SEVEXLUM-22150 format. One record per residue: residue in three letters; x, y, z of N, C-alpha, C, O in turn. Coordinates in Angstrom, 3 decimals, m for minus. Layout:
REM SEVEXLUM-22150
     r        n.u        n.v        n.w       ca.u       ca.v       ca.w        c.u        c.v        c.w        o.u        o.v        o.w
   ALA          X          Y          Z          X          Y          Z          X          Y          Z          X          Y          Z
...
REM end
This chain:
REM SEVEXLUM-22150
     r        n.u        n.v        n.w       ca.u       ca.v       ca.w        c.u        c.v        c.w        o.u        o.v        o.w
   MET      0.838     m1.173      0.000      0.000      0.000      0.000      0.888      1.243      0.000      1.871      1.319      0.738
   ILE      0.528      2.215     m0.840      1.263      3.471     m0.914      0.349      4.607     m0.478     m0.773      4.751     m0.963
   LYS      0.860      5.408      0.452      0.139      6.576      0.928      0.954      7.820      0.574      2.135      7.728      0.239
   LEU      0.312      8.970      0.655      0.973     10.242      0.377      0.833     11.162      1.582     m0.178     11.144      2.283
   LYS      1.877     11.972      1.809      1.828     12.872      2.960      2.846     13.999      2.763      3.944     13.777      2.254
   ARG      2.469     15.181      3.165      3.440     16.279      3.156      4.484     15.993      4.234      4.143     15.541      5.327
   VAL      5.722     16.251      3.933      6.816     15.970      4.857      6.692     16.799      6.132      7.258     16.443      7.166
   TYR      5.956     17.899      6.061      5.797     18.783      7.211      4.771     18.272      8.221      4.689     18.785      9.337
   GLU      3.999     17.274      7.838      3.035     16.670      8.764      3.784     15.700      9.671      4.790     15.118      9.266
   GLY      3.308     15.532     10.864      3.975     14.664     11.825      3.963     13.200     11.430      3.093     12.737     10.692
   LYS      4.948     12.492     11.941      5.045     11.052     11.709      3.962     10.342     12.513      3.681     10.689     13.660
   GLU      3.364      9.340     11.875      2.368      8.497     12.537      2.740      7.047     12.304      3.351      6.711     11.289
   GLU      2.379      6.201     13.227      2.747      4.793     13.120      2.233      4.152     11.842      2.911      3.309     11.254
   GLN      1.031      4.546     11.404      0.440      3.938     10.207      1.123      4.395      8.914      0.760      3.932      7.832
   ASP      2.111      5.299      9.011      2.858      5.724      7.823      3.695      4.584      7.257      3.953      4.544      6.054
   GLY      4.112      3.675      8.093      4.999      2.617      7.622      6.350      3.194      7.245      6.885      4.045      7.955
   LEU      6.907      2.734      6.128      8.195      3.215      5.643      7.998      4.575      4.991      7.219      4.709      4.048
   ARG      8.701      5.581      5.490      8.544      6.962      5.002      9.659      7.257      4.001     10.838      7.283      4.354
   ILE      9.263      7.480      2.742     10.221      7.709      1.663     10.048      9.122      1.117      8.977      9.482      0.630
   LEU     11.108      9.914      1.201     11.102     11.254      0.627     11.386     11.124     m0.866     12.403     10.553     m1.259
   VAL     10.489     11.653     m1.696     10.633     11.541     m3.153     10.853     12.927     m3.772     10.226     13.288     m4.767
   GLU     11.748     13.680     m3.164     12.117     15.018     m3.626     13.607     15.033     m3.933     14.390     14.342     m3.283
   ARG     13.989     15.820     m4.921     15.414     15.945     m5.258     16.144     16.833     m4.251     17.311     16.598     m3.939
   LEU     15.448     17.858     m3.744     16.033     18.789     m2.782     15.422     18.563     m1.403     14.254     18.193     m1.283
   TRP     16.224     18.792     m0.368     15.694     18.662      0.987     14.676     19.779      1.211     14.939     20.930      0.863
   PRO     13.516     19.454      1.788     12.473     20.466      2.018     12.940     21.567      2.961     13.638     21.318      3.945
   ARG     12.540     22.781      2.637     12.934     23.944      3.432     12.295     23.922      4.810     11.143     23.524      4.983
   GLY     13.078     24.362      5.780     12.545     24.627      7.112     12.200     23.424      7.960     11.454     23.554      8.931
   ILE     12.718     22.262      7.626     12.424     21.074      8.438     13.726     20.321      8.702     14.539     20.114      7.801
   THR     13.899     19.924      9.943     15.100     19.178     10.307     14.932     17.709      9.921     13.816     17.235      9.708
   LYS     16.030     17.014      9.835     15.978     15.587      9.520     15.240     14.815     10.611     14.536     13.845     10.328
   GLU     15.406     15.248     11.849     14.729     14.569     12.955     13.208     14.724     12.846     12.462     13.756     12.995
   LYS     12.767     15.942     12.588     11.331     16.199     12.499     10.713     15.539     11.264      9.575     15.072     11.312
   ALA     11.458     15.501     10.167     10.951     14.887      8.936     10.780     13.375      9.101      9.898     12.781      8.482
   ALA     11.601     12.766      9.913     11.537     11.320     10.179     11.489     10.501      8.889     10.635      9.633      8.712
   VAL     12.422     10.801      8.003     12.512     10.106      6.719     13.302      8.817      6.911     14.398      8.828      7.473
   ASP     12.742      7.714      6.443     13.453      6.435      6.513     14.371      6.241      5.310     15.430      5.622      5.416
   LEU     13.951      6.776      4.168     14.683      6.572      2.923     14.469      7.800      2.043     13.340      8.258      1.868
   TRP     15.559      8.330      1.491     15.451      9.485      0.600     15.859      9.016     m0.785     17.037      8.766     m1.041
   LEU     14.887      8.898     m1.676     15.145      8.419     m3.028     15.098      9.588     m4.008     14.091      9.812     m4.680
   LYS     16.195     10.324     m4.079     16.293     11.469     m4.979     16.097     11.044     m6.430     15.577     11.806     m7.246
   GLU     16.518      9.819     m6.743     16.437      9.350     m8.122     14.997      9.153     m8.602     14.758      9.012     m9.801
   LEU     14.048      9.144     m7.681     12.642      9.039     m8.088     11.979     10.410     m8.231     10.801     10.500     m8.578
   ALA     12.723     11.456     m7.967     12.196     12.814     m8.138     12.349     13.220     m9.600     13.221     12.706    m10.300
   PRO     11.509     14.137    m10.060     11.672     14.622    m11.434     12.998     15.369    m11.581     13.539     15.902    m10.613
   SER     13.498     15.395    m12.794     14.735     16.145    m13.051     14.509     17.615    m12.709     13.377     18.095    m12.661
   THR     15.595     18.302    m12.477     15.518     19.739    m12.180     14.820     20.474    m13.314     13.994     21.354    m13.072
   GLU     15.147     20.118    m14.546     14.545     20.774    m15.703     13.035     20.571    m15.727     12.286     21.520    m15.957
   LEU     12.584     19.343    m15.491     11.150     19.049    m15.515     10.445     19.746    m14.360      9.361     20.304    m14.533
   ARG     11.051     19.714    m13.197     10.457     20.366    m12.022     10.278     21.861    m12.259      9.230     22.422    m11.939
   LYS     11.302     22.506    m12.820     11.212     23.942    m13.082     10.186     24.235    m14.173      9.438     25.208    m14.072
   TRP     10.143     23.404    m15.214      9.164     23.600    m16.288      7.743     23.489    m15.741      6.887     24.317    m16.055
   PHE      7.497     22.482    m14.937      6.149     22.246    m14.396      5.722     23.371    m13.458      4.626     23.915    m13.598
   SER      6.567     23.715    m12.520      6.317     24.803    m11.579      4.941     24.691    m10.913      4.311     25.702    m10.603
   HIS      4.491     23.479    m10.702      3.209     23.177    m10.049      2.021     23.884    m10.697      1.087     24.314    m10.020
   ASP      2.079     23.993    m12.017      0.998     24.603    m12.790     m0.005     23.514    m13.169      0.316     22.646    m13.981
   PRO     m1.209     23.540    m12.601     m2.207     22.506    m12.907     m2.515     22.379    m14.404     m2.924     21.311    m14.860
   GLU     m2.323     23.442    m15.159     m2.547     23.399    m16.613     m1.541     22.465    m17.307     m1.820     21.942    m18.386
   LYS     m0.386     22.263    m16.689      0.665     21.420    m17.262      0.656     20.001    m16.686      1.526     19.197    m17.019
   TRP     m0.309     19.690    m15.837     m0.328     18.431    m15.093     m0.269     17.203    m15.999      0.546     16.309    m15.775
   ARG     m1.120     17.152    m17.014     m1.152     15.975    m17.900      0.200     15.764    m18.580      0.711     14.645    m18.619
   GLU      0.769     16.826    m19.107      2.065     16.728    m19.785      3.182     16.421    m18.787      4.105     15.671    m19.104
   PHE      3.105     16.991    m17.594      4.093     16.685    m16.566      4.104     15.193    m16.272      5.171     14.581    m16.215
   ARG      2.934     14.603    m16.084      2.856     13.164    m15.783      3.460     12.334    m16.912      4.152     11.349    m16.654
   ARG      3.207     12.718    m18.146      3.755     11.988    m19.285      5.283     12.080    m19.296      5.967     11.069    m19.455
   ARG      5.809     13.281    m19.130      7.265     13.474    m19.145      7.935     12.798    m17.944      9.015     12.222    m18.073
   TYR      7.301     12.869    m16.803      7.840     12.242    m15.594      7.887     10.726    m15.753      8.871     10.088    m15.379
   ALA      6.825     10.153    m16.306      6.805      8.702    m16.550      7.941      8.307    m17.487      8.568      7.264    m17.300
   ALA      8.208      9.132    m18.489      9.314      8.858    m19.421     10.648      8.893    m18.683     11.511      8.050    m18.928
   GLU     10.824      9.855    m17.784     12.059      9.910    m16.997     12.202      8.677    m16.108     13.300      8.142    m15.952
   LEU     11.108      8.238    m15.537     11.157      7.095    m14.622     11.488      5.787    m15.336     11.911      4.826    m14.694
   GLU     11.303      5.738    m16.636     11.693      4.552    m17.411     13.187      4.259    m17.256     13.620      3.113    m17.377
   GLU     13.956      5.293    m16.990     15.409      5.162    m16.817     15.794      4.766    m15.388     16.974      4.571    m15.094
   ARG     14.816      4.650    m14.516     15.095      4.418    m13.089     14.403      3.164    m12.573     13.796      3.163    m11.502
   LYS     14.507      2.111    m13.349     13.790      0.867    m13.045     14.193      0.240    m11.709     13.355     m0.350    m11.027
   GLU     15.459      0.362    m11.332     15.910     m0.237    m10.064     15.229      0.415     m8.869     14.761     m0.274     m7.963
   ALA     15.174      1.742     m8.870     14.535      2.459     m7.759     13.036      2.162     m7.723     12.455      2.007     m6.649
   LEU     12.416      2.083     m8.895     10.987      1.741     m8.951     10.743      0.338     m8.405      9.785      0.115     m7.666
   ALA     11.601     m0.598     m8.766     11.461     m1.969     m8.282     11.629     m2.037     m6.769     10.924     m2.788     m6.095
   LEU     12.560     m1.255     m6.237     12.770     m1.211     m4.791     11.489     m0.755     m4.084     11.048     m1.389     m3.125
   VAL     10.903      0.331     m4.553      9.685      0.862     m3.934      8.521     m0.105     m4.112      7.740     m0.320     m3.185
   ARG      8.408     m0.675     m5.281      7.337     m1.641     m5.540      7.441     m2.814     m4.556      6.435     m3.250     m3.996
   GLY      8.647     m3.313     m4.353      8.863     m4.421     m3.423      8.528     m4.045     m1.993      7.888     m4.815     m1.278
   LYS      8.955     m2.874     m1.576      8.664     m2.416     m0.207      7.163     m2.245      0.004      6.648     m2.572      1.073
   SER      6.459     m1.737     m1.006      5.018     m1.499     m0.858      4.230     m2.808     m0.817      3.115     m2.839     m0.297
   LYS      4.787     m3.872     m1.349      4.113     m5.181     m1.283      4.279     m5.821      0.086      3.481     m6.669      0.484
   LYS      5.331     m5.406      0.814      5.596     m5.966      2.136      4.879     m5.218      3.251      4.689     m5.753      4.343
   GLY      4.480     m3.971      2.973      3.829     m3.167      4.003      3.532     m1.780      3.494      3.717     m1.486      2.312
   THR      3.080     m0.940      4.372      2.718      0.424      3.995      3.962      1.258      3.724      4.939      1.217      4.472
   VAL      3.898      2.016      2.631      4.932      2.960      2.260      4.245      4.317      2.124      3.179      4.424      1.517
   THR      4.856      5.339      2.686      4.318      6.697      2.557      5.324      7.547      1.801      6.461      7.727      2.237
   PHE      4.882      8.074      0.646      5.711      9.004     m0.108      5.575     10.381      0.525      4.470     10.903      0.676
   LEU      6.697     10.954      0.889      6.722     12.292      1.471      7.104     13.299      0.396      8.029     13.076     m0.384
   TYR      6.381     14.404      0.368      6.631     15.460     m0.604      6.512     16.801      0.103      5.968     16.881      1.204
   SER      7.022     17.856     m0.530      7.003     19.174      0.120      6.025     20.154     m0.523      5.776     21.220      0.041
   SER      5.481     19.836     m1.649      4.593     20.743     m2.376      3.361     21.137     m1.563      2.822     20.332     m0.804
   HIS      2.926     22.377     m1.729      1.676     22.831     m1.109      0.478     22.220     m1.833     m0.554     21.949     m1.219
   ASP      0.619     22.006     m3.131     m0.461     21.449     m3.947     m0.519     19.941     m3.725      0.374     19.203     m4.142
   GLN     m1.569     19.505     m3.070     m1.677     18.094     m2.715     m2.225     17.220     m3.841     m2.252     15.996     m3.712
   GLU     m2.660     17.831     m4.939     m3.208     17.068     m6.062     m2.280     17.011     m7.262     m2.367     16.082     m8.066
   HIS     m1.397     17.983     m7.397     m0.532     18.086     m8.574      0.926     18.144     m8.134      1.527     19.217     m8.091
   ASN      1.487     16.990     m7.811      2.900     16.923     m7.430      3.471     15.581     m7.839      2.726     14.663     m8.183
   ASN      4.776     15.463     m7.804      5.420     14.247     m8.285      5.070     13.011     m7.460      5.057     11.907     m8.005
   ALA      4.789     13.156     m6.180      4.416     11.991     m5.365      3.096     11.400     m5.844      2.942     10.180     m5.894
   VAL      2.144     12.259     m6.195      0.856     11.798     m6.728      1.081     11.050     m8.038      0.549      9.959     m8.241
   ALA      1.877     11.652     m8.928      2.151     11.032    m10.223      2.885      9.701    m10.058      2.582      8.736    m10.759
   LEU      3.838      9.646     m9.144      4.596      8.418     m8.897      3.690      7.320     m8.351      3.776      6.171     m8.784
   LYS      2.840      7.660     m7.422      1.902      6.680     m6.858      0.975      6.137     m7.941      0.749      4.930     m8.017
   GLU      0.439      7.020     m8.777     m0.439      6.595     m9.883      0.300      5.632    m10.812     m0.239      4.598    m11.206
   LEU      1.516      5.978    m11.148      2.305      5.139    m12.061      2.548      3.754    m11.473      2.395      2.748    m12.166
   LEU      2.923      3.699    m10.208      3.192      2.413     m9.564      1.928      1.577     m9.400      1.985      0.350     m9.487
   GLU      0.799      2.217     m9.165     m0.429      1.471     m8.995     m0.984      0.932    m10.311     m1.742     m0.037    m10.315
   LYS     m0.607      1.559    m11.426     m1.040      1.082    m12.742     m0.244     m0.140    m13.187     m0.760     m1.004    m13.897
   SER      1.012     m0.206    m12.768      1.879     m1.289    m13.259      1.869     m2.500    m12.356      2.548     m3.487    m12.638
REM end
């Protein structure tokens, strides 16, 4: 099972394995408070894609397509997350204010389709 949560929200037992799926460390939060178990930078969108998207909902469909194409190159990291999610709950942590249009949402959708 894969869940989503902003990294700024407190850790809860039902989070399971907490995986940060951001390329950059989130602003204003310590490592202790974030309680990240695993930081998979390689599952974050490239800097170029992240800047192009800029959390613009109008670009959401194209962002998901481009992000999925980037993830094709990262099969090992995807397999790792897929395996962990089959063993128990995994929570993708993200820093975006937009809870509907961010890379964690797109990553979860992609993994649940495959």
